Backbone as a ProteinNet text record, in pm:
[ID]
protein_1_A
[PRIMARY]
MLKKLLVALTLATPLVLAASVANAQNPEHIRQLLETRECMGCNLAGANLSGMHLIGADLRNANLQGANLQGVNLEGADLTGANLKGANLTEAFLTNVNMKAANLDRANLSRATIHDSNVYQASMKDMNITDADIFYTGIGIGGDSAEIPDWD
[TERTIARY]
-4727.4	-4737.8	-4606	-4496	-4379.2	-4312.6	-4343.9	-4283.5	-4359	-4482.9	-4549.7	-4475.6	-4463.8	-4392.2	-4247.9	-4182.4	-4054.2	-4042.9	-4151.9	-4168	-4200	-4273.9	-4340.4	-4205.7	-4131.1	-4006.2	-3914.2	-3907.2	-3790.9	-3828.9	-3976.8	-4016.1	-4015.5	-4050.6	-4051.7	-3923.8	-3818.5	-3674.6	-3637.6	-3641.7	-3577.7	-3653.1	-3792	-3866.2	-3832.7	-3812.1	-3774.8	-3640.1	-3528.2	-3400.6	-3400.9	-3482	-3471.2	-3541.6	-3633.5	-3676.9	-3596.9	-3524.9	-3428.2	-3301.5	-3270.5	-3184.6	-3212.9	-3347.8	-3392.9	-3328	-3247.7	-3196.3	-3067.2	-3037.4	-2906.2	-2952	-2840.2	-2856.7	-2930.8	-2914.5	-2971.1	-3040.4	-3171.8	-3230.8	-3230.4	-3214.4	-3201.4	-3072.9	-2961.8	-2820.4	-2836.4	-2912.9	-2929.4	-3005.5	-3111.3	-3181.2	-3086.4	-3007.7	-2900.6	-2816.3	-2765.5	-2676.6	-2734.7	-2857	-2909.6	-2947.2	-2994.3	-3037.4	-2918	-2810.9	-2705.7	-2575.4	-2550.1	-2402.9	-2318.3	-2353.1	-2274.1	-2317.4	-2246.8	-2279.2	-2151.5	-2072.5	-1954.3	-1994.2	-1917.6	-1943	-2088	-2152.6	-2297.2	-2268.9	-2385.1	-2374	-2455.3	-2388.7	-2444.5	-2417.4	-2367.7	-2340.7	-2446.9	-2422.1	-2520.8	-2620.1	-2610.5	-2689.1	-2674.5	-2770.6	-2767.3	-2778.9	-2658.3	-2642	-2608.1	-2635	-2576.2	-2627.9	-2530.6	-2572.2	-2584.5	-2565.5	-2616.9	-2500.5	-2522.4	-2424.2	-2416.5	-2288.5	-2241	-2124.1	-2132.5	-2016	-1994.2	-1863.6	-1830.1	-1892.2	-1942.2	-1994.2	-1882.9	-1926.3	-1843.5	-1878.8	-1789.1	-1827.5	-1715.2	-1641.7	-1535	-1591.7	-1506.9	-1531	-1674.6	-1738.6	-1848.7	-1845.1	-1933.8	-1928.6	-2027	-1934.4	-1988.6	-1977	-1951	-1912.5	-2011.7	-1975	-2084.2	-2182.6	-2156	-2259.3	-2224.7	-2349.8	-2351.8	-2330.2	-2229.7	-2177.9	-2143.7	-2211.4	-2185.8	-2232.1	-2144.8	-2155.8	-2177.8	-2143.3	-2157.3	-2049.9	-2087.9	-2016.3	-1971.6	-1849.7	-1787.8	-1676.9	-1691.6	-1598.4	-1579.9	-1448.9	-1435.2	-1468.2	-1524.5	-1574.2	-1466.7	-1494	-1398.2	-1449.8	-1357.5	-1388.2	-1264.5	-1213.2	-1110.4	-1152	-1083.9	-1117.1	-1241.5	-1311.2	-1426.1	-1387	-1498.9	-1503.1	-1566.5	-1482.6	-1551.8	-1517.3	-1487.5	-1459.1	-1560	-1539.4	-1639.6	-1736.3	-1711.1	-1812.8	-1803.2	-1911.8	-1909.6	-1896.9	-1776.1	-1749.1	-1731.1	-1769.1	-1761.9	-1815.5	-1741.3	-1771.3	-1782.4	-1737.1	-1759.1	-1654.7	-1701.6	-1606	-1542.5	-1411.1	-1358.4	-1232	-1265.3	-1178.8	-1164	-1036.7	-1005.2	-1074	-1073.8	-1134.7	-1046.8	-1070.6	-978.3	-1020.1	-940.6	-967	-852.4	-776.6	-665.7	-719.4	-643.5	-667.1	-793.6	-861.7	-983.4	-957	-1060.2	-1062.6	-1116.5	-1030	-1062.5	-1053.2	-1025.9	-1014.2	-1138.4	-1101.2	-1203.3	-1314	-1273.5	-1364.4	-1336.3	-1467	-1457.6	-1457.6	-1327.1	-1319.2	-1301.3	-1363.6	-1338.8	-1400.9	-1317.8	-1379.2	-1423.2	-1354.1	-1368.5	-1263	-1306.4	-1213.4	-1157.2	-1031.6	-964.1	-869.2	-877.4	-763.8	-752.4	-622.2	-581	-655.2	-657.9	-713.9	-595.9	-639.4	-531.7	-570.9	-490.2	-514.9	-407.6	-346.6	-232.5	-292.2	-208.2	-251.2	-378.3	-426.1	-544.2	-517.5	-603.5	-585	-635.4	-573.5	-622	-603.5	-631.2	-593.3	-704.8	-666.1	-767.1	-865.2	-812.8	-918.6	-897.1	-1025.2	-1020.9	-1018.4	-909.2	-880.7	-892	-952.7	-966.7	-1020.7	-940.2	-981.2	-1011.4	-952.8	-977.6	-880.1	-939.3	-856.4	-802.4	-679.7	-603.6	-487.2	-510.6	-376.3	-375.9	-236.3	-187.4	-256.6	-278.2	-330.6	-242.8	-194.7	-93.1	-152.6	-222.3	-274.2	-181.5	-138.1	-57	-75.4	-3.3	21.2	149.3	146.2	264.3	319.2	425.3	488.8	427.4	496.4	460.7	384.4	262.5	191.4	272.2	362.2	455.5	518.3	539.1	613.8	534.3	408.6	300.1	300	332.5	331.1	195.8	197	77.9	59.1	-50.3	-73.4	-149.2	-191.2	-278.6	-214.7
1379.5	1397.2	1389.7	1453.1	1458.8	1337.5	1255.6	1108	1019.3	1033.9	955.8	992.7	1129.1	1160.2	1098.7	1102.6	1038.6	897.2	823.4	669.1	644.6	727.7	712.6	743.2	847.2	876.7	753.9	707.9	595.2	473.5	446.4	326	345.8	473.6	497.1	516.1	548.2	560.8	459.8	337.3	241.5	206.2	233.2	217.5	339.4	454.3	574.9	527.5	504.2	470.3	359.5	257.5	141.1	191.5	284.1	339	430.2	481.2	575.5	511.2	381.2	318.9	206.6	200.6	94.1	71.7	171.3	161.9	69.4	30	-65.8	-212.9	-274.8	-408.7	-511.1	-514.8	-596.3	-549.3	-518	-464.5	-535.4	-658.8	-755.9	-725.7	-705.5	-678.9	-538	-436.6	-311.5	-327.6	-402.4	-431.1	-484.4	-601.4	-670.4	-548.5	-477.2	-380.2	-293.5	-236.1	-131.5	-209	-340.5	-395.3	-458.8	-515.8	-574.5	-526	-419.8	-343.4	-450.9	-576.4	-662.8	-703.8	-676.9	-721.4	-753.8	-857.7	-906.4	-950.8	-919.2	-960.4	-900.5	-830.1	-794.6	-702.9	-691.5	-616.7	-484.3	-383.2	-250.8	-156.1	-199.9	-112.3	-18.7	113	205.2	248.2	194.3	217.9	364.5	430.3	536.6	553.4	550	541.7	681.3	775.9	916.4	937.3	1010	1072.2	961.1	823.8	726	713.2	661.5	620	487.6	439.7	285.9	271.9	328.4	307.8	157.8	112.6	-23.3	-141	-69.6	-168.6	-275.6	-391.5	-510	-508	-449.7	-444.7	-509.6	-594.5	-678.7	-717.7	-709	-758.9	-734.3	-615.2	-559.9	-486.3	-486.5	-423.9	-286.2	-176.1	-29.1	47.5	-29.8	57.5	163.1	269.5	381.6	426	372.7	412.2	553.5	603.1	734.5	716.2	770.7	752.3	887.9	984.1	1141.4	1144.4	1209.3	1235.2	1122.2	1006.7	867.3	877.7	817.2	792.8	638	625.2	484	468.6	523.6	522.1	385.8	330	197.3	82.7	110.6	15.9	-68.8	-191.6	-266.6	-292.2	-231.4	-227.5	-301	-400.5	-462.4	-538.1	-508.3	-576.6	-538.4	-420.8	-343	-289.2	-305.9	-231.4	-92.5	24.6	143.7	235	157.3	219.8	314.4	455.3	554	594.1	543.4	593	740.3	784.4	937.7	921.5	961.2	964.4	1117.3	1201.4	1345.1	1358.1	1442.9	1466.5	1352.7	1213	1105.8	1124.3	1050.6	1043.1	899.8	905.1	763.4	762.8	740.7	742.3	592	547.5	421.4	312.7	354.1	255.3	158.7	38.4	-62.4	-68.6	-4.6	-5.7	-77.8	-205.9	-270.4	-337.9	-301.6	-386.7	-360.8	-232.4	-188.3	-120	-116.7	-41.9	102.4	188.2	345.8	419.3	344.5	397.9	486.2	612	721.7	746	724.1	737.4	897	967.9	1096.7	1122.9	1153.9	1173	1327.3	1397	1556.2	1608.5	1658.1	1709.6	1609.1	1486.9	1393	1387.5	1334.9	1323	1178.5	1176.5	1059.1	1044.1	980.9	976.6	831.9	795.2	666.7	541.4	553.8	462.5	363.4	243.6	163.9	139.8	176.3	172	93.3	11.5	-66.5	-159.8	-148.5	-228.4	-185.2	-79.1	-18.4	46.9	22.8	93.2	230	330.6	463.5	555.2	497.5	559.3	678.2	797.6	900.3	922.1	891.6	923.8	1082.8	1143.1	1292.5	1293.2	1361.4	1401.2	1548.5	1626.4	1764.5	1818.2	1892.2	1952.7	1847.1	1713.1	1617	1641.8	1607.8	1613.1	1483.1	1447.7	1333.6	1338.6	1234.1	1233.2	1090.2	1059.6	922.1	815.9	846.7	745.2	765.5	658.1	656.3	693.3	809.7	869	998.6	996.3	1127.8	1137.8	1243	1267.9	1209.2	1112.3	1052.6	935.5	868.5	761.1	627.7	535.4	401.1	344	279.7	212	114.6	39.1	-39.5	26	153.3	220.4	241.5	222.6	250.7	124.8	153.7	40.9	-28.2	-145.8	-222.4	-203.2	-138.9	-87.3	-201.1	-317.3	-420.4	-440.6
290.1	163.2	97.5	151.1	97.5	104.3	214.1	220.9	114.7	94.8	-25.2	-156.3	-185.8	-313.1	-345.1	-208.1	-229.2	-243.9	-182.3	-199.2	-352.2	-401.4	-547.7	-645.7	-615.7	-697.9	-687	-580.6	-560	-632.7	-630.2	-710.8	-853.6	-890.1	-1033	-1114	-1043.9	-1090.3	-1181.4	-1139.9	-1210	-1349.1	-1346.7	-1456.3	-1574.3	-1522.3	-1603.2	-1654.5	-1581.8	-1632.7	-1722.6	-1704.8	-1788.8	-1925.3	-1931.3	-2062.6	-2122.8	-2060.8	-2126.3	-2174.5	-2155.8	-2193.1	-2288.3	-2327	-2411	-2548.5	-2600.7	-2734.2	-2727.5	-2611.2	-2630	-2695.5	-2740.9	-2794.1	-2732	-2581.5	-2510.9	-2385.3	-2384.5	-2251.7	-2130.8	-2143	-2029	-1958.4	-2042.2	-1988.7	-1902	-1952.6	-1905.5	-1755.3	-1754.7	-1630.4	-1526.9	-1571.7	-1497.5	-1436.5	-1526.2	-1467.1	-1358.8	-1406.6	-1298.2	-1172.4	-1179.3	-1045.7	-972.3	-1028.4	-962.2	-959.9	-1054.2	-1078.1	-1122.6	-1174.9	-1226.5	-1357.2	-1467.6	-1602.3	-1698.7	-1647	-1708.9	-1842.3	-1942.6	-2077.1	-2137.5	-2079.3	-2130	-2263.3	-2345.6	-2455	-2419.4	-2403.5	-2373.5	-2485.6	-2607	-2720.8	-2752.1	-2765.9	-2801.5	-2682.7	-2561.6	-2452.3	-2400	-2362.7	-2298.5	-2139.4	-2094.9	-1955.1	-1874.6	-1939.7	-1918.4	-1765.6	-1695.1	-1568.5	-1455	-1491.3	-1387.4	-1280.1	-1178.9	-1061.1	-1081.3	-1118.5	-1149.3	-1076.2	-949.3	-866.8	-819.8	-853.1	-821.2	-911	-1024.8	-1125.3	-1181.7	-1214	-1258.2	-1414.9	-1503.5	-1641.2	-1714.7	-1664.5	-1722.4	-1866	-1972.2	-2095.6	-2145.7	-2111.8	-2157.3	-2282.7	-2363.4	-2490	-2469.5	-2471.4	-2442.5	-2560.3	-2682.4	-2788.5	-2839.2	-2849.2	-2871.2	-2770	-2649.4	-2532.2	-2493.7	-2462.8	-2393.2	-2239.5	-2212.1	-2066.8	-2009.4	-2067.9	-2026.2	-1884.7	-1806.9	-1674.7	-1581.8	-1620.6	-1537.2	-1444.4	-1321.5	-1199.9	-1201.7	-1234.7	-1255.8	-1131.7	-1035.8	-922.4	-864.2	-877.4	-842.8	-927	-1056.7	-1150.8	-1208.3	-1254.2	-1312.5	-1457.7	-1541.9	-1682.6	-1771.3	-1703.8	-1758.2	-1882	-2000.5	-2126	-2175.9	-2132.8	-2190.6	-2321.6	-2405.3	-2536.2	-2516.1	-2506.8	-2496.3	-2622.3	-2736.6	-2851.1	-2910.3	-2919.5	-2967.4	-2852.9	-2731.2	-2626.4	-2579.2	-2537.4	-2486.1	-2341.2	-2291.8	-2146.3	-2116	-2184.5	-2135.3	-1988.2	-1916.5	-1767.2	-1689.9	-1725.9	-1653.9	-1527.5	-1421	-1300.8	-1293.4	-1325.7	-1339.3	-1230	-1117.4	-997.7	-956.5	-957.5	-911.8	-1000.5	-1130.9	-1232.3	-1282.9	-1312.4	-1374.7	-1501.7	-1606.2	-1748.6	-1804.9	-1738.6	-1800.3	-1913.6	-2032.6	-2152.1	-2221.2	-2187.4	-2246.1	-2375.8	-2457.2	-2583.1	-2572	-2570.9	-2555.3	-2683.2	-2785.4	-2907.3	-2957.4	-2983.9	-3029.6	-2923.4	-2795	-2676.5	-2652.5	-2600.8	-2585.8	-2422.3	-2381.9	-2230.3	-2194.7	-2285	-2252.4	-2113.8	-2042.9	-1919.1	-1823.7	-1843.3	-1737.8	-1633.8	-1510.6	-1397.9	-1397.1	-1418.8	-1412.3	-1310.7	-1203.5	-1087.9	-1048.8	-1037.5	-984.1	-1042.1	-1171	-1272.1	-1334.8	-1367.1	-1423.4	-1580.5	-1664.5	-1815.2	-1884.8	-1799.9	-1849.1	-1982.5	-2084.4	-2200.5	-2258.8	-2235.7	-2301.4	-2433.5	-2533.7	-2655.2	-2650.7	-2682.4	-2674.3	-2790.7	-2916.9	-3025	-3054.4	-3091.2	-3114.6	-3003.4	-2885.3	-2767.1	-2742.1	-2720.6	-2680.7	-2522.3	-2486.5	-2347.3	-2317.8	-2406.3	-2383.8	-2257.6	-2173.9	-2046.9	-1950.3	-1971.2	-1862	-1752.5	-1622.5	-1513.1	-1475.1	-1501.9	-1513.4	-1394.6	-1290.5	-1201.5	-1168.7	-1157.4	-1117.9	-1206	-1338.7	-1438.2	-1567.7	-1604.1	-1734.1	-1850.1	-1859	-1980.4	-2010	-2134.4	-2166.2	-2309.6	-2369.4	-2502.9	-2549.5	-2638.6	-2708.2	-2615.7	-2649.9	-2585.8	-2605.7	-2553.6	-2586	-2464.8	-2481.5	-2380.3	-2299.8	-2366.7	-2284.7	-2162.3	-2167.2	-2057.7	-1938.4	-1952.7	-1851.4	-1752.8	-1625.1	-1530.1	-1505	-1456.9	-1436.1	-1274.1	-1238.4	-1081.6	-1022.5	-1088.8	-1002.9	-885.1
[MASK]
++++++++++++++++++++++++++++++++++++++++++++++++++++++++++++++++++++++++++++++++++++++++++++++++++++++++++++++++++++++++++++++++++++++++++++++++++++++++

């Protein structure tokens, strides 16, 4: 009985997740991300991806403007050139994430865990890092982004 329940839950999970993120600009891009973890240049603006495990996802140049990424696990993801302007990354897990040249303007990274991530040339105007756990990542208060080393 328990085995049948686990199988049913496993099969139903993608359908539930797809329904919960249907408010994005392009539902096909959400399906692609969930199935392949590859969505370069995808339009995920406004998508509700909260709590998802997107470990190693390829989101280079993706539009995640205003997306809900609360509690998402993006460990090892590639967000090079991604637009995360105004995105909610509260309590997100961002370890070994490449955010080179990403737009993080007005992004909410409060209580996020950000370790060993590349933010070289990223725009970070009015970014919220309240109570974030940041180590070995070039995010700080004040200073010129040109002083941040490129860790590629």
